[in-house]
N, C-alpha and C positions, 0 to 999 in steps of 0.2 A: 503492499499500500503506499504509495506517494503522500509526502506530507506537502504543506503547505506552500514551503518553500521549494519545495522542489518544482511545483507548477508554476514558480513566480521563474525560474531560472530556462524553463523549457520554455517559456512562450518569449520568451527571449529573443528574438530572429537577430539571425547573421549581419544582416545590412544595419541593425541596431548597434552591433557589435563593432561594426568598422566606424560607424558616426561617432561614438564614442571612443574609439580609439585615435581617430583622427582631431576631434575635440582636446583628448587631452594631450597629445603630443603638442598643439596649434598653443594650450594654454602653457605649457610647460615650456618650449621658445619664448614664448612670448615675458614669461617671468625670468628666463635667463639672460635675455638680452636687457632688459630692464635692472637686472642686476649688474650686466656690465657696463651699462652708460652710466651709470649713477655715480659712481665716485669718484668718474670722470668730471662728472660738471663741475666747473669756478665756484668759488662761494661769490654770496649777494653783492660783497664788498669787493670782488675782484671783476666782478662781469659789470657792475656799475662805472667802476672807474672806467675800462676798457669803454664801456657806452658814452662816456662822459668823453674821454679821448676822442673816442671817432667822431664826435661829433664837430670837433676843431680842425679834422683833416682837410684836406683839399678838395672842394668838389670841381669835379672834372666831367669835362665833355668829349666823349668820342667821337670823331665826324669821320667816320669810313666806314662804304658801303660793300668792302667784302671781307671785315674782319671777323674771327668769332670773338664775339662779344662777353659769350659766358664763361669762357675760358678766361679771357683776362682779366674778366671780375675774379675768379675764380684763384688767380696765378698773383694778382696784387689787390689784397680785400684792405690795405692800408688808407684806400683814399675812399672819397663819396662821391658815386657815378649818379649822374642828371642827366633828365631826357630833353633838356631845354638849354640851348646855349646861351640865353641869356642868364641861367641862374650860374652859370661855371666862374669857377675862378680861374680853371685852365682849358682853355678850349684846345684840342688836340686833333691836328689837321692832317688826316693820311693820304699822300696823293701815291701813285704807280707811272714808273716809265718800263718799257722793255727792255733792256740790258741785248747787248751783243750776242750774249751767249748763251740767248735765250731765258734767262733766268727774268727776273724785277728789282727794277729799286723802289725802294719804298721811303719816301723823306716825309718825315716825321713834325712835324711845324709844334711847336708850343707855344700859345698866345696866351698872354696874362691877361686877366678880367679883373674887374673889383679890387678885392685886396693887393693881387698880383699883376695889376696895371702895368704895362710897360715891361714886365719880364721875360721877354719873347724867347726862345732858343729852337735851334734845328738840330735834327740826327736826323743819320742815314743807318738804313739796313741793306744788305745786297742779298736776293735767292738765289740761287742757280737752277740750273732748267731740271735736272734729279732730283733736287728735295720734295720732300712728303711733303704733303699737307702739315703733320704734325712738328717737323723738322720748321718747316716757313712759321708757323703758329706760333713756336716756340722763342726763334729766334727774334722775331718782331718783338714779343712780349719783353723780351728781356732789356732790348734796349727802350719801349716804352718805361719799363720800368727804372731804367735809369734818368729817364728825362726827367719822370714824372719826382724823383730823389731831391732834387732844385727846389720843387715848392714843399713836400714834405717837409725837409729838412727849418722850413721857417715856423713851422707847427708844431704844439705841444706833442703831437702823437710822436714824435722822433724818439721821444724818451723809449717809446716800444719797439722802436727799429733795429734791427741787429744787423751790421754788414760784416760778408765773411768774405775774406781774400786769399783763392785760392794759388800758393806758388807757382808758375808752372814749370816745366823743364825747359832748354833753350831747345826755342822752335827750330825744326830743320830748316836747312837755305831752299827757299821753292825752286822746286824743279822749273826747267827752261819749257817754255809752251812751245811743245811740236806743233802743235796745230796751226800757229803763227794768226791765231783768233779766230781760226775758221771754224764754224758749227753747221755742223749737216746731221739731216733729219729724213727719215722714209717714214710711211705710212700706210696703211691701205686697210680699208672695210669693205664687209658686205652688209647687206639687209636683205634680210627675205621674209614673205607675207602671204596669206592667201586664204581665203574661205571660198564657198563651195562656185561663186559666181565672178569672182576677183583675186587673182594671184600678181605681185610685184616680187622683182626682185632687182637691185642694183650694186652694184659695184663699183668701189673709187679707188685709187691710188695717186698719193701726192712724194713731192720729193723738195728739197729746200736747204738750199746754202744761204748761210750769212756771215760776213766777217764785218764785227765795228768796231772802230778806235775813236779816240778822241776828234782825231781829225778826217776818218774819211769812214763812210760806209756805202757795203755791197748787199745788194740782196736779189736772189732770187728763187722763186717759185713755179711748180709746173704740178699740176695737176691734170688727171683725166677720169671721166666719169661715164658710166653705163646703164641706163635705165630701160627695163622691160618691164611693161604692162598687163595681161590680159584680160579681157572681160566678157565673158557667158550668160546672153540673156536669152529665154527659151531656144529657139533654135539661132540666133545669130551669134556669132564669135567677130571681137575687133580686139587687134594685137596696135600697141602702140611703142615704139620706141626712141628714143635721144641718148643721142651721143654728144659727148662734150670734152674738149682739151683744152685747158689756157696755162700759160707760161706766161710769165711777167715779173718783173725785177727795176732796181733802181741803181744807179752809182748816185754818189751827191760827196763832194769835199766841201769841207768845211773854209769859210772865206775871214773869220773873226766873230763874233759873240752877235753879229745881227745879219751877216749872209751866207749863202751859200749858192753852190751851183755845182751843176750833174747831167742827169738826162735820165727818163723812162723808157722802158722798152716792153711789149707785150707780142704775145703769138698766140691767137686764138683761134680754133677751129668748132663749128657746132652749127647740128643742124637748126637747132633752135630758131638763130638766127640767121642763117642762110650763110652763114660764112664757112666755103670751105677751106679759107687759109686768110687768115687778117694779118699783118706784121706790121707794127706802130715802131718807131722808135722820137722821141720828142725830146731833143734839148730843153733844158729849165732852168732858171734861178729863184732864188725865195730871199725875201725881204723878212724878219723879224722885227717888229719894234721894240718889242721886250728882249732884253739877253737872253740867247738860247739855255742858260744857266738859271733861268727864273722859269722856265719850260712845263712844270710839274704844277705851276701856279698860275702862272698867265702866257696867252698867247695871241699876238696879231701879227697873222701871217700872209705875207701876200706873195704867191706862186704862180709865173708866170711861164706857159710848156708852148716850143712850137716845134713841129714836126712832119715826115711825110707819113702815110699810108698804104701800104700794098693791098689789095682786097679783090679774092678770089670767092667765086658764088658756086652753091651746088645748083640753083635754078636762075633762070634770068629775071633779073629786078625788072623791078617798075621801069626804069631809065634805059632798060635796052644794054644790060650790062653784064656779062658774064666775069668780066675784070677790069680795073681800073685803078690807077695810084692818084692818092689826095694828100694833100696840101691844108690842115689846118690848124688855130693858135687854141688855147683856151686862158685866162684869169682867171683865179679862184683866192677868196678873200675869208680867210678862217678867223674866229675869236673864240677863244678858251679861257675862261676863266673860274678860278675854285678859290671862293670866300669864305668867311665867317657864314655869311646869311645865304648862302647856296652857290649852286653853280651855275653855268652857260656857256654854250656849248652853239654856234651859229656859223654857219660857211653859207658864202655866194660861189657858182663858177658859172660861168658862159664860156663858149665855144662857138666856132663856125668853119667851115670851110671859105678857102679861096675861092675858089672855081666858081662859088653861087653864095652870096652873104646870106641869101634865104635859105640856106639849109644850115641851122643853128640850133642851139639847145642853151636855156639857163635857168639853172638848179638852186634850190634853196632848201636850206637840212638845219631843223633848229633841235635843242635839247636844254629845255631850262628846267630849272628847281631852286625854287627860293623858298627860306624861311618868311613869310611876310610879318607875323606877329607871335607873339607866345600861343604856342603851341600850335597854330595853324601853319598849313605849309600847303605847296601847290607846284606843280609839277607841267611839262608841256612840252610834247614829244612830236616832234611832225618835217615833213617837208612835202615840196613841191615842183615838179619841174614843167616847161615849154619846149615840145617837142617838136623840129623841124626837120630833120638831120636824119631821118630813117632811110637809106640810101640801100640799105641790102632786103628790102623787102620784095616775096618775089612776084612776079608779072600773072603767075599762074593765082595767086592769092592761096587760100586755104580752104578742105572740105571743113566740112558740119563736125566730124570725129576731131582735123586736126584742131579747131577751135576750143571743142570742147574738153578736149584732153589737156589743151597748151603744149601741143607740138612743133608750132611756130610762129614765131611773131606776128601781132595784128598789126596795124595800123593805127595809130594815134597821137593829137597833138598835146595832150598832157595827162598827167600822173600825178595822185596825190594819194597821202596818208597821215593822219593826226589823231594822238590821243592826247586826253585831258584829263586832270584829276585834283582833289583838294583832300586835305587829311587833317580832323584840330582833335587833340587828343586834351583831357586835363585830367588832376589829382594829383597824387605823391611827385613830387619833382624826385625822389630818390629811385635807382633802380639798381639795389646794391647787391640782393639777394636771388639767388643760384638756383633753381629747381628743376632737375631734370627728369620727376617723376610723371610718367605717363608721355615723356617726349613733350616737345616745345609747343605751346598753347598760348594763344593773344594777350594779352597782358588787360587787364580790369579798366572800366571808363568806359565813357563814351568816344565812338570812332566814326567819323562820317566821311565815305568816298564819295564823291561825284562825279563820275564817267561820262 
């Protein structure tokens, strides 16, 4: 005969046993975690002291669109990060330029504001083409840390900063550059996709050679691509093929802080533009109103090019040509500014053929990002062209399939694109805390975007 206790044990199903076992393990792990964390908590007096010192630390605004801000905040916790430049004691503007080796030059401009007004500094960090993202963000953060110490040293929080100097062994003599500043790159890629009614495949390869010194720059890039699309609908089949080859480059020689001279060259073959072969060589001269040494912050460049073009076509053109030699010239004016209030990049270019001045083109491009007032930002991105120089248009026109599949260039007198937007945010000015749980999510507060 079973007892009441035996009945209770028998009625307990295996699923309940598993649930209770998991629950007991979770409770035990939580208790152990708390037991490990609690002894390491600082005393209330120590925590209060650190909080008071942290309030005196410089307020820093990092102006960099490509930086890992969470990493920076984690590695440099002894300053206060703010999300509005007007609230900052130090505005750090980080700009970049490509180097001859395929890496990048980062210019860190420290602009003192408020209590550090007039205390400005500039530091630079150079990355190599073979550097990983981890190496780049680590090296950039170390330079940023050194730059910020000049401001931290003027606040009471310096009492909690410890500086270590690692005595390095004598550095070996740098090896001679056997490549003589030449850098070469090869790449290839393929993309394949498909479904019942459509299949697409494309392959691409490229090669580049670059040599950059302080007085000279040479660049050559060549690429070839092929794309094929196949469509099936009911009993109809359609196939589209596009082939393109492009080779282009430049050679430029420095003539001082404001002048440069050289030439551009290009070789093109494209079924889309009806060019069996197009070769262009254009001597050029450029003047920059600002010194080239300030190019990461501001440029106002005037670039003039003139030269011949040899063109051969797949199909006879609207002007009854299968090949022709043309002479053209162009003038481009470009303004690039990167300041605390935002950035502006604007260019205007005009070109024409000498044999017929009515065959010309005028293009405008603008990219503007402005910090209008506290919390309110705006951007404008767009461009437009007046096109009257489509000499390669085929005389036979394009079929409906070629139009739909964009296999041939079509006649047009203009093109344009435009993007505009606004954003407004308010709330706490500080952004010190980094919390990676559940990935990155948007910050709190009201966020308005108008497109």
